[in-house]
C-alpha positions in Angstrom: 105.9 100.1 100.8 109.0 98.0 101.6 108.9 94.9 103.6 111.8 92.6 103.1 111.5 88.9 104.0 114.7 86.9 104.4 115.3 83.3 105.4 118.1 83.0 108.0 118.7 79.3 108.2 120.4 77.0 105.8 123.2 79.4 105.1 126.9 78.7 104.3 129.9 79.3 106.6 130.3 82.7 105.0 126.6 83.5 105.9 125.5 83.2 102.2 122.1 81.7 101.7 122.1 78.2 100.1 119.7 78.1 97.2 118.9 75.7 94.3 116.1 73.7 95.8 113.8 74.0 92.8 116.3 74.1 89.8 115.2 77.6 88.7 118.8 78.7 88.1 119.1 76.5 84.9 116.2 78.4 83.3 117.9 81.7 84.2 121.1 80.6 82.4 119.2 79.4 79.4 117.3 82.7 79.2 120.4 84.8 79.2 122.5 83.1 76.6 123.0 80.0 74.4 126.2 78.9 76.0 127.3 78.7 79.7 130.7 77.9 81.2 131.4 77.4 84.9 134.6 77.0 86.9 134.2 76.1 90.6 136.6 75.4 93.5 135.5 74.0 96.8 137.0 75.3 100.1 138.1 71.8 100.9 139.9 71.3 97.6 143.6 70.5 97.4 146.1 71.6 94.7 143.4 73.8 93.1 141.5 70.7 91.9 138.1 71.9 90.7 135.3 71.3 88.2 134.7 72.8 84.8 131.2 72.6 83.3 130.0 73.7 79.9 126.5 73.7 78.5 125.1 74.4 75.0 121.5 75.4 75.6 120.7 75.2 71.9 120.3 71.5 72.3 116.9 72.0 73.9 115.7 73.7 70.7 116.0 70.4 68.8 112.6 68.8 68.9 113.9 65.4 67.9 116.0 65.1 71.1 114.7 63.6 74.3 116.0 64.8 77.7 118.4 61.7 77.8 120.0 63.0 74.6 121.0 66.3 76.1 124.7 66.4 77.1 126.8 68.8 79.1 130.6 68.8 79.3 131.9 68.3 82.8 135.6 67.9 83.7 137.7 67.8 86.8 140.9 69.9 86.4 143.2 72.3 88.1 141.7 75.8 88.2 143.0 79.3 88.9 139.8 81.3 89.3 141.6 84.7 89.4 143.4 84.0 86.1 140.1 83.0 84.4 138.5 86.2 85.5 141.4 88.4 84.7 141.4 87.0 81.2 138.3 89.1 80.6 139.3 92.3 82.3 140.6 95.2 80.2 140.4 98.2 82.5 142.4 99.4 85.5 139.5 99.8 88.0 138.1 96.3 87.6 141.7 94.9 87.6 142.4 96.5 91.0 139.1 95.0 92.4 139.9 91.5 91.2 143.4 91.6 92.6 142.1 92.7 96.0 139.9 89.5 96.3 141.1 86.0 97.4 139.8 83.5 94.8 141.2 80.3 96.5 137.6 79.0 96.4 134.4 80.1 94.7 132.5 79.8 91.4 132.9 81.7 88.1 130.1 81.7 85.5 130.6 82.9 82.0 127.6 83.3 79.7 128.3 83.9 75.9 126.3 84.1 72.7 123.7 86.3 74.5 120.1 86.2 73.5 119.6 89.9 74.0 121.7 92.9 72.9 123.2 94.4 76.0 126.0 96.6 74.8 124.6 99.5 72.9 123.7 103.1 73.7 120.0 102.3 73.4 120.3 99.6 76.1 122.1 101.7 78.7 118.8 102.1 80.6 118.3 98.3 80.7 121.7 97.8 82.3 121.0 100.5 84.8 117.7 98.7 85.7 119.6 95.5 86.3 121.9 97.4 88.7 118.9 98.8 90.5 117.3 95.4 90.7 120.5 94.0 92.3 120.3 96.7 95.0 116.8 95.3 96.0 118.0 91.7 96.0 120.9 92.0 98.4 120.2 91.5 102.1 119.9 94.8 104.0 122.8 95.9 106.2 120.7 95.5 109.3 121.0 91.7 108.9 124.8 91.9 109.1 125.4 89.3 106.4 128.9 89.6 105.0 127.8 89.5 101.4 128.9 92.0 98.7 128.0 92.4 95.0 129.9 94.4 92.4 128.4 95.2 89.0 131.1 96.2 86.5 130.6 97.4 82.9 134.0 96.7 81.2 133.4 99.4 78.6 132.3 102.0 81.3 134.1 101.0 84.5 133.3 104.1 86.4 129.6 104.0 85.9 128.5 101.3 88.3 130.7 99.4 90.8 129.7 98.1 94.3 126.0 97.4 94.7 124.8 99.2 97.8 121.7 98.1 99.8 119.2 99.6 102.2 120.1 101.0 105.6 117.5 103.1 107.3 119.2 105.4 109.7 116.8 108.3 109.1 113.3 107.4 110.3 110.4 108.7 112.3 109.6 105.4 114.0 111.4 102.1 114.3 109.6 99.0 115.6 111.5 95.8 116.3 109.1 92.9 117.1 109.9 89.3 117.9 106.9 86.9 117.7 107.3 83.8 119.9 105.0 81.0 118.7 105.7 79.0 121.9 104.9 81.6 124.5 102.3 83.2 122.1 103.7 86.7 122.8 105.5 89.5 121.1 108.6 91.4 122.4 108.6 95.0 121.3 111.3 97.6 121.0 110.0 100.9 119.8 112.2 103.9 118.9 110.5 107.3 118.5 112.5 109.7 116.4 109.7 112.0 115.1 109.3 114.7 117.8 111.7 117.5 118.5 112.0 117.1 122.3 113.3 120.6 123.0 110.3 122.2 121.2 107.9 119.7 123.0 109.3 120.6 126.4 109.1 124.3 125.6 105.5 124.3 124.3 103.7 121.2 125.4 105.1 120.0 128.8 101.7 120.6 130.5 100.0 118.4 128.0 102.0 115.4 129.3 101.9 116.2 133.0 99.5 113.3 133.8 100.8 110.9 131.2 102.2 107.6 132.3 104.9 105.4 130.9 105.5 105.0 127.9 103.6 108.1 126.9 105.4 110.6 129.2 108.1 113.0 128.4 110.8 111.0 130.2 110.2 108.1 127.8 110.1 110.4 124.8 113.5 111.8 125.8 115.0 108.3 126.0 113.5 107.5 122.5 113.6 103.7 122.9 111.5 101.5 125.2 110.7 97.8 125.5 107.7 95.7 126.5 106.1 92.4 125.9 102.5 91.8 124.8 100.5 88.5 124.6 99.4 87.8 121.0 95.7 87.5 122.0 95.8 91.0 123.4 97.6 92.3 120.3 95.2 90.7 117.8 92.1 90.8 120.0 91.8 87.0 119.5 90.3 84.5 121.9 92.8 81.7 122.6 90.6 78.7 121.7 92.1 75.5 120.4 91.6 76.5 116.7 93.3 79.9 117.2 96.1 78.5 119.2 96.9 76.0 116.4 96.9 78.8 113.8 99.2 80.9 115.9 101.6 78.1 116.6 101.7 76.8 113.0 103.0 80.2 111.8 106.2 79.7 113.8 108.4 82.4 115.4 109.7 85.3 113.4 111.2 88.8 113.7 110.1 92.1 112.1 111.9 95.4 111.9 109.5 98.1 110.8 110.2 101.7 109.8 107.9 104.7 109.3 109.2 107.6 107.1 107.2 110.8 106.4 107.8 112.5 103.1 107.1 116.1 104.0 108.0 118.8 106.6 104.5 119.7 107.8 104.4 122.7 110.1 100.8 123.7 109.4 99.3 121.3 112.0 101.5 122.7 114.7 103.0 119.4 115.9 106.7 119.7 117.0 108.1 117.5 114.3 111.8 117.3 113.5 112.9 118.6 110.1 113.6 115.9 107.6 115.4 115.5 104.3 112.4 114.6 102.1 114.3 113.9 98.9 116.7 111.5 100.5 113.8 109.6 102.1 112.0 109.4 98.8 115.1 108.1 97.0 115.5 105.3 99.6 111.9 104.1 99.3 112.0 104.4 95.5 115.1 102.2 95.4 114.2 99.6 98.0 110.4 99.7 97.8 108.3 96.6 97.7 108.0 93.3 99.5 111.2 91.3 99.2 111.5 87.5 99.8 115.0 86.1 99.5 115.9 82.7 98.1 113.5 83.1 95.2 114.2 83.8 91.6 112.6 87.3 91.7 111.6 89.6 94.6 108.2 88.9 96.1 106.4 92.1 95.6 107.3 95.6 94.4 106.1 99.1 95.3 102.7 98.4 93.7 102.2 95.1 95.6 100.5 96.1 98.9 100.4 92.6 100.2 99.4 93.7 103.7 96.5 95.8 102.3 97.8 98.9 104.2 96.3 101.2 101.5 92.9 99.6 102.1 93.2 100.3 105.8 93.9 103.9 105.1 90.8 104.2 102.9 88.7 102.8 105.8 90.1 105.2 108.3 91.5 108.4 106.7 91.7 110.4 109.9 94.7 112.6 110.9 97.2 111.0 113.2 96.4 113.2 116.3 92.6 113.5 116.0 91.6 110.3 117.8 93.7 107.7 119.5 94.1 104.5 117.4 92.2 106.0 114.4 95.0 106.8 112.0 96.4 104.3 109.5 99.9 104.3 108.0 100.2 104.7 104.2 102.0 101.9 102.4 104.4 104.2 100.6 105.7 105.6 103.9 106.9 102.3 105.3 109.9 100.0 105.1 110.8 96.8 106.9 112.6 93.5 107.2 110.9 90.3 108.2 113.1 87.4 109.1 111.6 83.9 108.7 113.2 80.5 108.7 112.7 77.1 107.0 113.2 75.5 110.4 110.8 77.7 112.5 108.3 78.6 109.7 107.9 75.3 107.7 104.4 76.2 106.6 105.5 79.5 105.0 106.3 77.8 101.7 107.6 79.3 98.4 105.4 78.9 95.4 106.7 76.7 92.6 108.1 79.7 90.7 109.7 81.0 94.0 108.2 84.4 93.3 106.0 84.5 96.4 104.7 82.5 99.4 101.8 80.1 99.1 98.6 81.5 100.4 97.5 79.1 103.1 96.2 79.5 106.7 99.7 80.0 108.0 100.4 82.8 105.6 97.0 84.5 106.4 97.9 84.3 110.1 101.4 85.5 109.4 100.0 88.6 107.7 97.5 89.2 110.5 100.3 89.2 113.1 102.4 91.6 111.0 99.4 94.0 110.6 98.8 93.7 114.4 102.4 94.8 115.0 102.0 97.7 112.6 98.8 98.8 114.4 100.8 98.8 117.7 103.0 101.5 116.1 99.9 103.3 114.8 98.3 103.3 118.2 101.5 104.6 119.9 101.9 107.4 117.4 98.3 108.6 117.8 98.5 108.3 121.6 101.5 110.7 121.6 100.1 113.1 119.0 96.6 113.2 120.4 97.9 114.8 123.7 99.5 117.5 121.5 96.4 117.8 119.3 94.1 118.4 122.4 96.4 121.2 123.5 96.5 122.7 120.0 92.7 122.6 119.9 92.6 124.5 123.2 95.0 127.1 121.9 92.9 127.4 118.7 89.7 127.9 120.7 91.5 130.6 122.8 92.6 132.4 119.7 89.1 132.2 118.2 87.6 133.6 121.4 90.3 136.3 121.5 89.6 137.2 117.9 85.8 137.3 118.5 86.4 139.5 121.5 88.7 141.8 119.5 86.2 142.2 116.7 83.3 142.8 119.1 85.3 145.4 121.1 86.5 147.2 117.9 83.0 147.4 116.5 81.5 148.6 119.8 84.1 151.4 120.1 83.5 152.4 116.5 79.7 152.7 117.2 80.2 154.8 120.3 82.8 157.0 118.6 80.5 157.5 115.6 77.6 158.3 118.0 79.8 160.8 119.9 80.9 162.4 116.6 77.2 162.9 115.5 76.4 164.4 118.9 79.3 166.9 118.7 78.2 167.9 115.1 74.7 168.6 116.4 75.3 170.1 119.8 79.0 171.2 119.6 82.0 169.8 121.4 82.1 170.3 125.1 85.1 172.2 126.4 85.1 170.5 129.8 85.8 166.9 130.8 82.5 165.2 131.6 83.4 162.1 133.7 79.8 161.1 133.9 79.5 161.0 130.1 82.8 159.2 129.8 81.5 156.5 132.2 78.2 156.3 130.3 80.1 155.8 127.0 82.2 153.0 128.5 79.0 151.3 129.7 77.4 151.6 126.3 80.6 150.2 124.6 80.7 147.3 127.1 77.0 146.6 126.3 77.6 146.6 122.6 80.7 144.5 123.0 78.8 141.8 124.9 76.0 141.8 122.3 78.4 141.6 119.4 80.4 138.9 121.2 77.2 136.7 121.5 76.3 137.4 117.8 79.8 136.5 116.5 79.8 133.3 118.7 76.3 132.4 117.4 77.5 132.8 113.8 80.6 130.7 114.5 78.5 128.0 116.3 76.0 127.9 113.4 78.8 127.3 111.0 80.2 124.5 113.1 76.7 122.9 113.3 76.4 123.0 109.5 79.7 121.2 109.3 78.5 118.7 111.9 75.4 117.9 110.0 77.4 116.2 107.3 79.2 114.1 110.0 75.9 113.2 111.5 74.6 111.9 108.2 77.7 109.8 107.8 77.1 108.3 111.2 73.5 107.7 110.3 74.6 105.6 107.3 77.2 103.8 109.4 74.7 103.0 112.1 72.1 101.9 109.5 74.7 99.5 108.1 75.3 98.1 111.6 71.6 97.6 112.1 71.2 95.7 108.8 74.1 93.4 109.5 72.8 92.8 113.0 69.5 91.5 111.6 70.9 89.4 108.8 69.6 86.3 110.6 66.0 87.7 110.7 66.2 88.5 107.0 67.4 84.9 106.2 64.5 83.6 108.2 62.1 85.7 106.1 63.7 84.5 102.9 63.4 80.8 104.0 59.8 81.2 105.1 58.9 82.9 101.8 59.7 79.7 100.0 56.6 78.1 101.6 54.3 80.2 99.3 54.1 77.4 96.7 53.1 74.9 99.3 50.6 77.4 100.7 48.9 77.7 97.3 48.5 73.9 97.0 47.2 73.6 100.5 44.6 76.4 99.9 43.3 74.6 96.9 42.7 71.5 98.9 41.1 73.2 101.9 38.5 75.4 100.2 35.6 73.0 101.1 34.3 73.5 104.6 34.3 69.8 105.4 38.1 69.8 105.2 38.8 72.8 107.5 39.6 70.5 110.4 42.1 68.5 108.3 45.8 68.6 108.9 46.3 70.3 105.5 44.1 73.2 106.6 45.9 73.5 109.9 49.3 73.4 108.1 48.1 76.2 105.8 47.1 78.4 108.6 50.5 77.9 110.3 52.3 79.0 107.1 50.0 82.0 106.8 50.9 82.9 110.4 54.6 82.7 109.6 54.2 84.9 106.6 52.2 87.4 108.6 54.9 87.6 111.2 57.5 88.1 108.6 55.5 90.9 107.0 55.4 92.6 110.4 59.1 92.3 110.8 59.7 93.8 107.4 57.4 96.7 108.3 59.1 97.2 111.6 62.6 97.3 110.3 61.8 99.5 107.3 60.0 101.9 109.7 62.9 101.8 112.1 65.5 102.5 109.3 63.5 105.3 107.9 62.7 107.0 111.2 66.4 106.6 112.3 67.6 108.7 109.3 64.7 111.2 109.2 65.8 114.7 108.4 64.4 116.1 111.7 66.6 113.7 113.6 69.7 115.1 111.8 68.9 118.7 113.0 70.2 119.8 116.4 67.3 120.8 118.7 66.1 120.5 122.2 66.1 116.8 123.2 63.8 115.4 126.0 65.4 112.2 127.2 62.1 110.8 128.7 60.4 111.0 125.3 63.5 109.7 123.4 63.8 106.6 125.6 60.1 105.9 125.4 60.3 105.9 121.6 63.5 103.8 121.7 61.9 101.2 123.9 58.8 100.9 121.6 61.0 100.6 118.5 63.1 97.8 120.0 60.4 96.0 121.9 59.3 93.5 119.2 62.7 92.2 118.3 63.8 92.1 121.9 60.7 90.2 122.9 61.4 87.6 120.2 64.8 87.1 121.7 63.4 86.9 125.3 65.2 90.1 126.2 63.5 92.6 128.6 64.4 96.3 128.3 63.8 98.4 131.4 63.8 102.2 131.4 64.2 103.8 134.9 63.4 107.5 134.3 64.2 109.7 137.3 64.3 113.0 135.4 60.7 113.5 134.3 60.0 116.2 136.9 63.2 118.2 136.1 63.2 121.1 133.7 66.5 121.2 131.8 67.9 122.3 128.5 69.9 119.8 126.4 70.4 120.4 122.7 71.6 117.6 120.4 71.0 115.7 117.2 68.4 113.0 117.9 70.3 110.9 115.4 73.4 111.1 117.6 71.5 109.6 120.6 70.1 106.9 118.3 73.6 106.1 117.2 74.7 105.6 120.8 72.0 103.4 122.0 71.4 101.4 118.8 75.1 100.3 119.0 74.9 99.5 122.7 71.7 97.4 122.3 73.3 95.6 119.3 76.3 94.7 121.4 74.0 93.5 124.2 72.1 91.2 121.8 75.4 89.7 120.6 76.5 89.3 124.2 73.4 87.4 125.1 73.8 85.2 121.9 77.3 84.2 123.1 76.3 83.7 126.7 76.3 79.9 126.5 73.7 79.4 129.3 70.0 79.9 130.0 69.1 82.8 132.2 66.9 85.9 132.3 68.1 88.5 129.8 67.7 92.2 130.7 68.9 95.6 129.5 68.5 98.4 131.9 68.7 102.2 131.2 68.6 104.5 134.2 68.4 108.3 133.9 69.4 110.7 136.7 70.2 114.5 137.0 73.2 115.4 139.2 73.2 118.9 140.8 71.0 120.2 138.0 74.3 120.3 136.0 74.5 117.0 134.2 72.4 114.1 133.1 73.8 110.6 133.9 72.6 107.6 131.9 73.5 104.2 133.3 73.3 101.6 130.6 73.8 97.9 131.7 73.0 94.3 130.7 73.4 91.0 132.4 75.1 89.3 129.4 78.6 88.0 128.8 80.4 91.2 129.7 83.5 92.8 128.2 85.5 90.3 126.3 88.8 89.4 127.9 90.7 90.1 124.7 90.6 93.8 125.5 93.8 94.4 127.5 92.6 97.9 128.5 88.9 98.7 128.9 89.3 101.8 126.7 90.5 99.6 123.8 86.9 98.9 123.0 86.6 102.5 121.6 89.4 102.1 119.1 88.2 102.1 115.4 88.0 98.7 113.6 88.5 96.9 116.9 86.1 94.0 117.4 85.9 90.7 119.3 83.8 89.1 116.7 85.9 86.6 114.7 85.4 83.6 112.5 87.3 80.3 113.0 90.4 81.6 111.2 90.5 84.7 113.4 89.2 87.0 110.7 87.1 89.9 112.0 83.5 89.5 111.1 82.3 92.6 113.0 82.8 96.1 111.6 84.7 97.3 114.7 82.9 100.7 114.4 80.1 100.4 116.9 81.8 101.6 120.1 84.0 103.9 118.2 80.9 105.7 116.9 79.5 105.7 120.4 82.6 107.4 121.8 82.8 109.9 118.9 79.2 111.0 119.3 79.5 111.4 123.1 82.8 113.4 122.7 81.2 115.7 120.1 78.3 116.4 122.5 80.8 117.4 125.3 79.9 114.2 127.2 81.8 111.5 128.8 81.6 107.7 128.8 83.1 105.5 131.5 83.2 101.7 131.4 82.2 100.3 134.7 83.1 96.9 136.2 79.9 95.2 137.4 79.8 91.8 139.0 78.1 90.5 135.9 77.3 91.7 132.4 78.4 95.0 130.8 77.8 98.5 132.1 78.7 102.1 131.1 78.0 105.5 132.6 77.3 108.3 130.1 77.1 111.9 131.2 76.1 115.0 129.3 76.2 118.6 130.6 72.8 120.5 130.7 71.8 124.1 131.1 69.7 125.1 134.1 66.4 126.7 133.4 
């Protein structure tokens, strides 16, 4: 992972960063050697009048001396910097370099009586590591800062030399983003360099025929496109006063982000360009890690995943083309440069050791914005590859059907041929052509072929169902987790009420006599008993619900009768919905129809558990008193498909979703705390869409006058 942070203000006329704010340099000199000399000439000096400074660091080792007793030699004198440097040079290569540079101004530091042994065969690796560290410290070429560093080993002049730095001209994706804290928006420039356009146009043109900008072939051919996105749409944040303050406090900054794959993968069938994998690995190995300039050491290294990209991958390990927005980039495949400024980002403050940035609200928001920018790239890549993935799946299915058909035909012909051979052995081979018999054999072969075709398909489908069972179990656990988190408030109530048990015991002791049953103590005791009784019912309800939700028979595909399913669903939810003054209405218009629909009941529970959970949250955030209603209407259209209209009269779809379909993206949620951190799982509607897709269905987000509404359709077989 390489993200380089630089500070672009407070630089010299030669574009060199001014440092020295915290006095860290003195400790560096002390660490390297016991004696330091410095010659320095200002640009504005006349007659080579400069300053000579000499320091003996061993003075600090004397415990008897106070800081006022420490002395340094400092003298104003005429200085010839080039002569001072040449006095140390003893090889032709370094001499030529020194003579090519104008030293009319500048600073020369000489450290002697070193504390470590540098010049021995055993320490050559240490010197090479210093050279490599310098490569990581120098500003990348993309910043266009005229700053060069040479590292010369006088005894081995040809071994090192000019210190080069990162320049990423070979990449799959490049994203340039400028965050404006005044307009609260981000300007994007995205360059796609991953797809071989010629191969794409040859094999997958039809997959993009209905695609709109910027996901069409014309934009892919141009490679680079630009757009602007409001920060609330990017982060899925509501722009309340608290969030606006956080977003403005960060200040404006720029990010250039690169994505570099490490292998030439042709197995998946995507039309990727061929890449030089070794060269890319070398670049990332050299310049990996988060780099913050103006500090004593780089902030971060290849093991410091400060944006938690690895954690995001673990949460969503899907392939890039399988679902839009589902894939997450791996930290070791990324590089980037973030440009911040003391002037525009005053709250992004160095720690006292200048090795990192202080972790405050501004830094948290800063990371959130950067992660949002990276996700914009992730979404774009999956959007492009998903169109190809769908086409590849169609081709795969055609090949499977073709192979099944070939095997069935081959087996059918073999059986007919074997039967014919047995007949000829028993009755002899006929010398004349029997067209009637030939036709009969063809009909028998076709019959066998059709039978075998169905058998092979059945075996294939059975294998797929077994594979799906594991997926369904994962969904079951995910939905169960969502249920538990949704009812955390009820569990807290139960916990609080349970604390009244001690009070109940004292009350019961006082109310045993009949003559005190009308007392306030007795009445209080009965009230507490009633509370505990209600809580017990809640516990029983939710345990029963959790267990029946994950029952084995619900994880087995079978015939599903929607009328019975929704009757059971309504009964399961009735108690909790009644406590929240929410009515659930089932309008069943399909009771009289005879249809065949096969599905995992757990899948249907996943869909409507998540929809109802979202409706409850919507009502809780409504901010006004009104009747609360959830409606589920079932219809059959042309005996070919079942339509399920789910709606509520709650708050409706949150305005943070720029596109309605964004609600189906994984880990996308409108539930935030005051700092903008996501407190929802972001998996609810993603699971809904996944289940519906896997059951060959469709979900459409409607736009009602109030509340939230979706139309779900499933294909059914006619009886």
